[in-house]
Each structure stands twice: as C-alpha cells, then as structure tokens.
C-alpha positions in Angstrom: 79.4 28.5 45.0 79.0 27.4 48.6 75.8 27.9 50.7 77.3 30.9 52.6 78.0 32.8 49.4 74.5 32.1 48.1 73.0 33.5 51.3 75.2 36.6 51.1 74.3 37.2 47.4 70.6 36.8 48.2 70.9 39.2 51.1 72.8 41.8 48.9 70.1 41.5 46.2 67.4 42.1 48.8 69.2 45.0 50.3 69.7 46.5 46.8 66.0 46.1 46.0 65.0 47.8 49.2 67.4 50.7 48.4 65.9 51.3 45.0 62.3 51.0 46.3 63.2 53.4 49.1 64.6 55.8 46.5 61.6 55.4 44.3 59.3 56.5 47.0 61.6 59.4 48.0 62.5 57.9 51.3 65.9 59.5 51.5 64.2 62.9 51.0 62.6 62.5 54.4 65.7 61.7 56.2 66.9 64.7 58.2 63.7 66.5 57.1 63.8 70.2 57.4 61.5 72.0 59.8 60.8 75.7 59.9 59.3 76.5 63.3 57.9 80.0 63.8 60.2 82.2 65.9 58.2 83.5 68.8 58.9 86.9 70.3 59.0 87.5 74.0 56.0 88.7 76.0 55.0 92.2 75.0 56.2 94.8 77.4 53.6 96.6 79.5 52.9 100.3 78.9 55.1 102.9 80.6 53.4 104.0 83.8 53.9 107.7 83.0 52.7 107.4 79.4 49.6 109.5 79.9 51.6 112.4 81.3 53.8 112.7 78.2 52.2 113.8 75.0 52.9 112.2 71.7 54.7 114.3 69.1 51.9 116.5 67.6 51.6 118.0 64.2 49.2 120.5 62.6 48.2 119.9 58.9 46.6 122.5 56.6 45.1 121.3 53.3 42.9 122.4 50.4 39.6 120.4 50.5 38.9 121.4 46.8 42.2 120.1 45.4 42.7 116.4 44.8 46.5 116.4 45.1 46.3 118.4 48.3 43.8 115.9 49.8 46.1 113.1 48.7 49.0 114.8 50.4 47.0 115.3 53.5 46.0 111.6 53.5 49.6 110.5 53.1 50.8 112.7 55.9 48.1 111.5 58.2 48.8 107.9 57.3 52.6 108.3 57.9 52.1 110.1 61.2 49.7 107.4 62.4 52.2 104.7 61.5 54.8 106.6 63.4 52.5 106.7 66.5 52.3 110.5 66.4 49.2 112.7 66.8 47.9 115.4 64.4 45.1 117.8 63.8 44.0 118.7 60.2 42.4 122.0 59.1 41.1 123.2 55.7 43.0 126.2 54.4 40.1 128.6 54.9 39.8 127.8 58.6 41.7 130.0 61.0 43.4 127.8 63.6 45.9 128.3 66.3 49.2 126.5 66.1 50.2 125.1 69.6 53.5 126.4 70.7 54.6 122.8 71.6 53.7 121.3 68.2 56.5 119.4 66.6 55.7 120.8 63.2 53.3 122.3 60.8 52.6 120.4 57.5 51.4 122.6 54.6 49.7 120.1 52.2 48.9 122.8 49.7 50.9 125.4 47.8 48.1 128.0 48.0 49.7 129.7 50.9 48.0 133.0 50.0 44.7 131.3 50.8 45.8 129.7 54.1 43.9 131.7 56.7 46.2 130.6 59.5 49.4 131.6 57.7 50.1 134.5 60.1 49.9 131.9 63.0 52.3 129.6 61.1 54.8 132.4 60.6 54.6 133.3 64.3 55.0 129.7 65.3 58.1 129.2 63.1 59.6 132.5 64.2 59.5 131.4 67.8 61.4 128.2 67.1 59.0 125.8 65.3 59.3 124.0 62.0 56.9 124.1 59.0 57.2 121.9 55.9 55.6 122.5 52.5 54.6 119.4 50.6 53.7 121.0 47.2 55.2 123.7 44.9 54.0 127.2 45.5 50.7 128.1 43.9 50.2 131.9 43.4 46.5 131.7 42.4 46.0 133.9 45.4 48.9 136.4 45.8 51.5 135.1 48.3 52.7 137.8 50.6 56.3 139.0 50.5 56.6 138.1 54.2 55.7 134.5 53.4 58.1 134.2 50.5 60.9 135.7 52.5 60.2 133.2 55.3 60.5 130.4 52.8 63.7 131.7 51.3 62.2 132.5 47.9 63.0 135.6 45.9 60.7 135.1 42.9 58.3 132.5 41.5 58.3 131.7 37.8 56.3 129.5 35.5 55.5 125.8 35.7 58.4 123.5 34.6 58.6 119.8 34.3 61.5 118.6 36.5 63.2 115.4 35.4 65.5 113.4 37.6 66.6 114.2 41.1 70.1 115.1 42.5 70.7 115.2 46.3 73.3 117.6 47.5 72.9 116.6 51.2 71.8 113.7 53.3 68.4 115.3 53.8 66.9 112.1 52.6 68.9 109.5 54.4 71.4 107.6 52.3 71.2 109.8 49.2 73.9 112.4 49.6 75.7 113.1 46.3 73.4 110.7 44.4 71.6 111.4 41.1 68.7 109.4 39.9 68.1 110.3 36.3 68.7 107.4 33.9 66.1 104.8 32.9 62.6 105.4 34.2 63.5 108.7 35.9 61.8 110.6 38.7 59.7 113.4 37.3 57.2 116.0 38.6 55.8 119.4 37.9 57.6 122.2 39.7 57.9 125.9 39.8 60.8 127.9 38.4 62.0 129.7 41.5 64.9 131.9 42.5 66.0 131.2 46.0 67.4 133.6 48.5 71.2 133.6 49.1 70.7 132.1 52.5 68.4 129.3 51.5 69.9 125.8 52.0 69.4 123.8 48.8 69.0 120.1 49.6 68.1 118.7 46.2 67.6 119.8 42.6 66.3 118.2 39.4 68.9 116.9 36.9 68.7 120.2 35.0 69.1 122.3 38.2 65.6 123.2 39.2 65.5 123.6 43.0 63.4 120.7 44.3 64.0 120.8 48.1 65.4 123.5 50.3 65.4 124.8 53.8 65.4 128.4 55.2 65.9 129.7 58.7 63.2 132.1 59.9 63.6 133.6 63.3 64.4 130.8 65.7 62.8 128.2 63.5 62.9 126.7 60.0 60.9 126.3 56.9 61.5 123.3 54.5 59.9 123.2 51.0 59.4 120.5 48.4 59.0 122.1 44.9 56.9 119.3 43.3 53.4 117.9 43.1 52.0 115.0 45.1 52.5 112.0 42.8 50.0 109.2 42.3 52.7 106.6 43.0 54.4 105.9 46.3 57.9 107.2 45.5 57.3 110.5 47.3 57.2 108.7 50.7 60.9 109.3 51.1 60.5 113.0 50.7 57.6 113.0 53.2 59.4 110.9 55.8 62.5 113.2 55.5 60.4 116.4 55.8 58.6 115.1 58.8 61.8 113.9 60.4 63.2 117.5 60.1 60.4 118.9 62.2 61.6 120.0 65.6 64.8 119.2 67.5 65.8 115.6 68.1 63.1 113.9 66.0 62.4 110.2 66.1 60.3 107.6 64.3 60.3 103.7 64.3 61.4 101.6 61.4 61.1 97.9 60.6 64.7 97.6 59.6 64.7 94.5 57.4 66.2 93.3 54.1 64.2 90.8 52.0 65.2 89.0 48.7 62.8 86.8 46.7 63.7 84.4 43.9 60.6 83.8 41.7 60.3 80.5 39.8 62.9 78.8 41.9 63.1 75.9 42.5 61.3 75.0 39.3 61.6 72.8 36.2 64.7 73.8 34.2 64.2 74.4 30.5 65.8 71.7 28.5 68.4 72.1 25.7 70.7 75.1 24.9 69.7 78.7 24.9 71.9 80.3 22.2 72.5 83.5 24.2 73.8 81.6 27.2 75.6 78.9 25.3 77.5 81.5 23.1 78.6 83.4 26.2 79.3 80.5 28.6 79.4 77.3 26.6 76.8 75.8 28.9 73.4 74.2 28.4 70.6 75.9 30.3 70.6 73.2 33.0 74.4 73.4 33.4 74.2 77.2 33.4 71.8 77.1 36.4 73.9 74.5 38.2 77.5 75.7 37.5 77.1 79.4 37.0 73.9 81.1 38.2 73.2 79.3 41.5 76.8 79.3 42.8 77.0 83.0 42.0 73.7 83.6 43.8 74.9 81.7 46.9 78.0 83.8 46.8 75.9 87.0 46.8 74.0 85.7 49.9 77.3 85.4 51.8 78.8 88.6 50.5 75.8 90.9 51.0 74.1 89.2 54.0 71.0 88.0 52.1 68.4 85.3 53.0 66.6 84.1 49.9 62.9 83.3 49.9 62.5 80.9 46.9 59.1 80.4 45.2 58.4 76.9 43.9 56.7 76.2 40.5 55.6 72.6 39.8 55.2 72.8 36.0 55.4 75.4 33.2 52.3 74.1 31.4 49.2 76.3 30.6 46.6 73.9 32.1 43.8 75.8 33.9 41.3 72.9 34.1 41.6 69.8 36.4 42.6 67.2 37.0 46.1 68.5 37.7 49.0 66.0 37.8 52.8 66.0 38.5 55.2 66.1 35.6 56.5 62.6 34.6 60.1 61.8 35.4 62.3 62.9 38.2 64.1 66.0 36.8 61.7 68.6 38.1 61.3 67.2 41.6 65.1 66.7 41.8 65.5 70.4 41.2 63.1 71.2 44.0 65.0 68.9 46.3 68.6 69.7 45.4 68.2 73.5 45.0 65.7 73.7 47.7 67.9 72.1 50.3 70.8 74.2 49.3 68.7 77.3 49.6 67.5 76.2 53.1 71.1 75.4 54.1 72.0 79.0 53.2 69.4 80.3 55.6 66.6 80.8 53.1 63.0 79.9 53.0 60.8 78.0 50.5 57.4 79.4 49.5 54.8 78.8 46.8 54.5 80.4 43.3 52.0 78.2 41.6 51.1 74.8 40.1 52.1 76.4 36.9 52.9 80.0 35.9 49.3 80.9 35.0 48.3 83.8 37.2 45.2 83.0 39.3 42.8 85.3 37.7 39.8 85.2 35.3 39.8 87.0 31.9 40.5 90.7 32.1 43.9 90.8 33.8 46.1 91.4 30.8 46.8 87.7 30.4 47.2 88.3 26.6 50.3 90.4 27.3 52.0 87.6 29.1 50.7 84.7 26.9 48.7 83.3 29.8 45.4 81.5 29.9 42.6 82.9 32.1 41.0 80.6 34.7 37.3 79.8 34.3 36.6 79.0 38.0 37.9 79.4 41.5 37.4 75.7 42.0 40.0 75.0 39.3 42.4 77.4 41.0 41.9 75.6 44.3 42.5 72.2 42.8 45.7 73.4 41.1 47.0 74.9 44.4 46.1 71.7 46.2 48.1 69.7 43.7 51.1 72.0 44.3 50.7 71.6 48.0 50.6 67.8 47.7 53.7 67.9 45.6 55.8 70.1 47.9 54.6 68.3 51.1 55.6 65.0 49.6 59.1 66.4 49.2 59.2 68.4 52.4 56.7 66.7 54.8 57.8 68.5 57.9 58.1 71.9 56.3 55.4 74.6 56.6 54.9 76.7 53.5 53.8 80.2 54.6 54.6 82.4 51.6 52.8 82.8 48.3 53.9 85.0 45.4 51.5 85.3 42.4 53.0 84.6 39.0 53.7 87.9 37.2 52.3 89.6 40.3 48.8 89.2 39.1 46.2 87.9 41.6 42.4 88.3 41.5 40.2 88.3 44.6 39.1 84.8 43.5 42.8 83.7 43.3 43.6 85.2 46.6 40.8 83.2 48.2 41.8 80.1 46.3 45.3 80.2 47.8 44.0 80.6 51.3 41.5 77.8 50.9 43.9 75.3 49.3 46.9 76.0 51.5 45.8 77.2 54.9 49.4 77.5 56.1 50.0 80.4 53.8 50.1 83.5 56.0 52.1 85.9 53.7 51.1 87.3 50.4 53.9 89.1 48.5 53.2 90.8 45.2 54.1 94.4 44.3 54.3 97.6 46.3 53.6 100.0 43.5 53.1 100.3 39.7 50.8 101.4 37.0 47.1 100.6 37.3 47.1 99.6 33.6 49.2 96.6 34.5 46.4 95.2 36.6 48.8 93.7 39.1 48.1 93.0 42.7 49.5 96.1 44.6 49.8 96.0 48.4 50.8 98.1 51.4 52.8 96.6 54.2 50.1 95.5 56.7 48.9 92.8 59.0 45.4 91.6 58.3 42.7 91.0 60.9 43.1 87.2 60.4 46.8 87.3 61.3 48.0 87.1 57.7 50.4 89.6 56.2 50.8 91.7 53.1 54.6 92.0 52.5 55.1 93.3 48.9 58.3 93.5 46.8 59.5 97.0 45.8 62.2 96.5 43.2 63.2 93.7 40.7 65.7 92.5 38.2 69.4 92.2 37.8 69.9 95.8 36.5 67.4 98.0 38.4 66.9 101.4 36.8 67.0 104.8 38.4 63.4 104.9 39.5 63.8 101.5 41.3 67.0 102.7 43.0 65.1 105.8 44.2 62.2 103.7 45.3 64.5 101.7 47.6 65.8 104.8 49.2 62.3 106.2 49.5 60.9 103.1 51.3 63.9 102.7 53.6 63.4 106.4 54.7 59.7 105.6 55.3 59.7 102.1 56.8 63.2 100.8 56.8 62.4 98.0 54.4 64.4 96.7 51.4 62.5 94.1 49.3 63.8 92.9 45.9 63.2 89.9 43.6 64.7 88.3 40.5 64.0 85.3 38.3 66.6 82.7 37.3 65.7 83.0 33.6 65.7 86.8 33.2 68.6 86.6 30.8 66.2 84.8 28.4 63.6 87.6 28.5 63.0 89.9 25.5 63.6 92.9 27.9 67.1 91.5 28.5 68.0 91.1 24.8 70.6 93.9 25.0 72.3 92.6 28.2 74.8 89.8 28.5 75.0 87.6 31.5 78.2 89.5 32.5 76.2 92.7 32.3 73.5 91.3 34.5 76.0 90.0 37.1 77.6 93.4 37.2 74.3 95.2 37.4 73.0 93.2 40.4 76.4 93.4 42.1 76.5 97.2 41.7 72.9 97.5 43.0 73.5 95.3 46.1 76.8 97.0 46.8 75.2 100.5 46.6 72.3 99.5 48.9 74.6 97.7 51.4 76.9 100.8 51.5 74.0 103.2 52.1 71.9 101.1 54.5 74.2 98.5 56.2 72.0 98.5 59.3 69.1 96.5 57.7 68.7 92.9 59.1 68.6 90.2 56.5 65.5 88.0 56.9 63.3 85.6 55.0 59.7 86.5 54.4 58.5 84.4 57.4 61.2 85.8 59.7 60.2 89.3 58.8 56.8 88.9 60.4 58.2 89.2 63.9 59.8 92.5 63.0 56.6 93.8 61.4 54.6 92.7 64.5 56.8 94.7 66.7 56.6 97.7 64.3 52.8 97.5 64.1 52.2 96.9 67.9 54.9 99.2 69.3 54.0 102.4 71.2 56.5 104.8 72.7 57.0 108.2 74.3 60.0 110.6 74.4 61.2 112.9 77.1 63.7 115.5 75.7 66.0 117.7 77.6 69.0 119.7 76.4 71.3 117.0 77.8 69.4 113.8 77.2 66.9 111.9 75.0 64.9 109.5 77.0 62.9 106.8 75.2 60.1 104.6 76.7 58.5 101.8 74.6 56.1 99.0 75.1 53.9 96.4 73.2 57.0 94.8 71.6 58.6 91.4 72.3 61.9 91.7 70.4 64.4 94.3 69.3 62.9 97.5 67.9 64.6 100.2 65.8 64.3 103.9 65.6 65.8 106.7 63.5 66.7 109.7 65.6 67.7 112.9 63.8 69.7 115.4 65.8 72.2 118.1 65.4 73.8 117.1 68.7 76.7 114.7 69.1 76.1 111.5 71.0 78.3 110.9 74.0 77.0 107.5 75.0 73.8 105.4 75.1 72.2 103.6 78.0 70.1 100.3 77.6 70.3 100.5 73.8 72.8 100.9 71.0 73.0 104.0 68.8 75.1 104.2 65.7 75.5 107.1 63.3 74.0 106.0 59.9 73.8 109.4 58.2 74.5 113.0 58.7 72.9 113.7 62.0 70.9 110.5 62.0 71.3 107.7 64.6 69.9 104.2 64.4 68.8 103.2 67.9 68.2 99.6 68.7 66.6 98.5 72.0 65.0 95.4 73.5 63.9 96.7 76.8 61.3 99.3 77.9 63.5 102.3 78.4 66.7 103.8 77.0 68.6 107.0 77.0 70.9 108.9 74.7 73.3 111.3 76.5 74.5 114.2 74.3 78.1 115.4 74.5 78.5 118.4 76.8 75.7 117.2 79.1 76.3 118.5 82.6 79.2 120.8 81.6 
C-alpha cells in the first residue's frame, strides 16, 4: 500500500469517526432545526368614532331567585351575552319591570310564568314585534293564564316526563337539521308533556316524540320555548346560543371559528412486542402498526379533513414519582420523538408536552387508583420531573418553543398546574377537558385568557368512535363559540373500553365523525393550539356595533388585529357584501369574515 492510500484510509477513518460521534451527540437532529415563531396580529383597530351613539343589542332577563336551576340559567344567559358583547338587565320574577320597545329580546329563565309580575309587559312587547325565549319547561305551580299559553302556542300542559335523545327537525341549532342524537350516552332532561297548537312551529323533539323546542308567532313578534331543565353540564349552550340568536331581526354574534385536534401520548415510547388484537387483525407488531398503519392513516386524515395536529410528548411510561429523573436508556424512544415529531411538524402540526411519564401531576385523592397511577408526594418532585422532560425535548428540538401542556388522563391538581408553569415557563396553553362528571376529578376548563397572558383551551370530545353525547357536544359548542376541539391516543385500540371494536371499526368511526363535522361546519379554520391563540385574542378583545336598516346590515368592529368571524341570522336574502365575505352556512345563517373596521351586507330588493 503506497503512502497516498494510507493517507486516504486514515482520512476516511477519521471522517467516519467524526460521523459516529456527531450522530451519538444528536448533531444531525440540530441541522435544519425547526423553529415555531409566534404569529403576531396586526395593530388593534381603533374604536369606531360613532360607537357611543349606537347602542349594543340589549336583552331583558327574568329569573326566579329562589330556584337554583333558574339562577343557573340566568348566570349562563348573562355569561353568554357578555361574551357576545351585548348588554342586559336582569329582574327577579316578582319585580314588575318595563320591557324597552327597542330590546332585542326577553329571556325567561324560569318556567313559573304565572309568577312573573312583568308577564303582561312581555306579552305586549312580543305582540308589537319583539321576541321572547323560554329557557325552561313550563312550571304551573302558579296557574299560567290562557293568554300566556296561547301566546306560547301551547294547548295543554301535562305531567313531568323524562325526555331521552334529541331529534332536530329544522336548522334552529346550526348544523343539526334532520339529525338525531340518541345512541350511546344520550342527551336527557326532564320535560313537560305538552300538546302544541296547530300553528306552533316544532323545531326539535325527544327521540320518543316529546316536543322539546318550538316557536309560535304572536302578534307581530315571536315566542320560542325550550321544554327542558337547565342541566349541570355545558351541553345546553347550543340551545341557549340558538335561542338568543333568534331574538329580533338580523341577529349577530361573534365566533372564534377554529378547529383543533390533539394527539395525546404522541410522540412517545412505543410498546415493544406484539399486541394480539392488532397482530391478529393486521399481522403487524405494535411498532410496525404505528409506523406502517396508524400514522400514515392519521397523516391522510390531516390532508383529507384539513387538520393540524397538536402532538403531546411523553418521555417514559414508568411510574416514578420521586427524583432523580433520568432518560430511558437506548435510542428507540428518542428516535420516535425525532422521526414522528418532524413528520408531524412537516404536516403543519405542533409539538407540546404531556409529561415526563404518564403519572398525573396530583397528590393522593384524584382517583389515581382507577387509572393505576401513583400519587405524587411533593410539588418539588413534579417540578423536577417536568424539568427533565423539558431538558429532553430541548435537546432534540433546541430552537423550538414548547407552549402547550396537556395533563395525563386530564387530571391536574393546583400543585401540578404550578409545577408545569415553574418548570417550563414557555408553556402558555393548558388544555384539559371542557366538561365532565365531578366524580372524575378531572381538570375542567372554560375557554379563557388568564391575567398573566396564558390560555385555557380545553378539549371537548375524544376517541375514534365518539358517542351521541359527544357529537351533540360538538354541535353545541360550535353554536356557542365556533370551536371544534377533539383528541385521540395512538393506543386506544389497546384499551379495555375498545375491546369490542376492531381497528377497522375505529378507522370507520373517526372517518365518519370527521366527515360529519366537516360537512356540517366546513367554515372552521384548522389551527394548532398555539395558532389558535391569535383567534381567541381577537374574539376576547373584539368590540362591535351594528346599524340595521330594511335594506342593509352595517357592521363596525375594533380591537382586533386579524380576521374576525360573525354568525348573522336573517330571513332576508343576501345580494352582496362590501369589505367582507358572507357565505350561507345554514338555513338563514351567514358566516361573515372581515379584517377591517367596517363592512356591509346589502339585502336583495334593497332600493327597489
């Protein structure tokens, strides 16, 4: 071997050594490192100069101060009107109060209409063209006058009846026309057996045919009635939003208009070996199933349905709750985070944090025994575990900011909440559950922006085969806020709850669910959790006024920096829109999008 070949061989060996050393320290992971800069909105628009001269839409609420459901209904109505930037006045039912002729609507948060001292004023207001909505079934503890029953379109009131399921005959609740929600964990409420007048307009009924929602013309105005009780969950919000939106001619309210999809426990260590259920159906090991079947199918869904995934990273699946906390030996787990994580980011998604392990950050007393979890003894251990997770992910994605945290099994104690914020200051979004049973001791949230600039952005539905109550929950929240928020786990096919479902069943179930929601609400913008905050900021900060004429609908808005969305309900037909887009998204419902400070809808026949 000549001297030149020896030099080349030595050079090649040195180069190979550098390659393996660079690989060992994850050098290639940092090439082309991904950054996720925060998208900034434009400067907030200044208030309209004539804002003080145009009143907000105003509502009058009557409630029973001695009845808990009535107080709850009042609270929910006031909360929703406040979110929609509308004004209201509330009166106890024994108080005689005038109803302003220019009020957009009257909200009766009690079924004790025989005890409402202002009922004659309400009847007069509706007769002259106003709208009144009833949020609870009729309560005849005090006799309800025939004039009131006739105005409501009710011939007779019967006994209490438990109403199961809900069937919508019209598009009164946007996106539900012709739909029935009765299988699985069905919608249920206490109602009254009623016989409606022939000219009453039935909008919805229970699965067994009990009238649940109807309208009735009275003079120049309209009554609408919900024949149920105020529930202690949040699934009545769709009814409430729909009832309020039917108050007055050409009603309007803002919506966020976003679609979110979370994948919990992904990327995460993949269980080793074969899972008999998966192997028997697909012939694949668990790792190969994730790689060859599940993940390609999920990526296909992202393209097909316009989804941006927010994936939540788990470092280990151990049950350690005392430090020191260490990374798993070997490269398999971190390779998953790198390979799957980069593919998720390439598909437009986002990476967030789920935990060092899958032990919910909570001391004893949070139903850990039901999940096989170990309670944490101290907040310091929680902080140390989250710091190890943060070290782990920052080593793999050094230029990436991790802004989202989802608690394992949606359980998070106050100590755990604080531990996350202390260990990972970049976390600005907490995403747990929107609603559920108190007995589950989960972390339930409302959509809100906290004083420190962080956000609560909960998930509403879950799983590959959502049941009826979940499907209704989606429709309800979209009618309220215009938000779809769903999550799945990669390993749900391994769960005991999925024992009766094949992988084919689960694929079909999620495909049907996403197709159904995409068909009903195609106007939602797909976003990651971090991207959604700009839309929520505009929704929270927005203010607006409306000037209505028989020919036009003039909208002025401010305090927003991006595109804002409104739902406008009108019996008129749109001719064209100026400085905005307006598309028909339901029977008599237009989605209006605008970026500027003023826009106008011109109705057909204007000026003729």
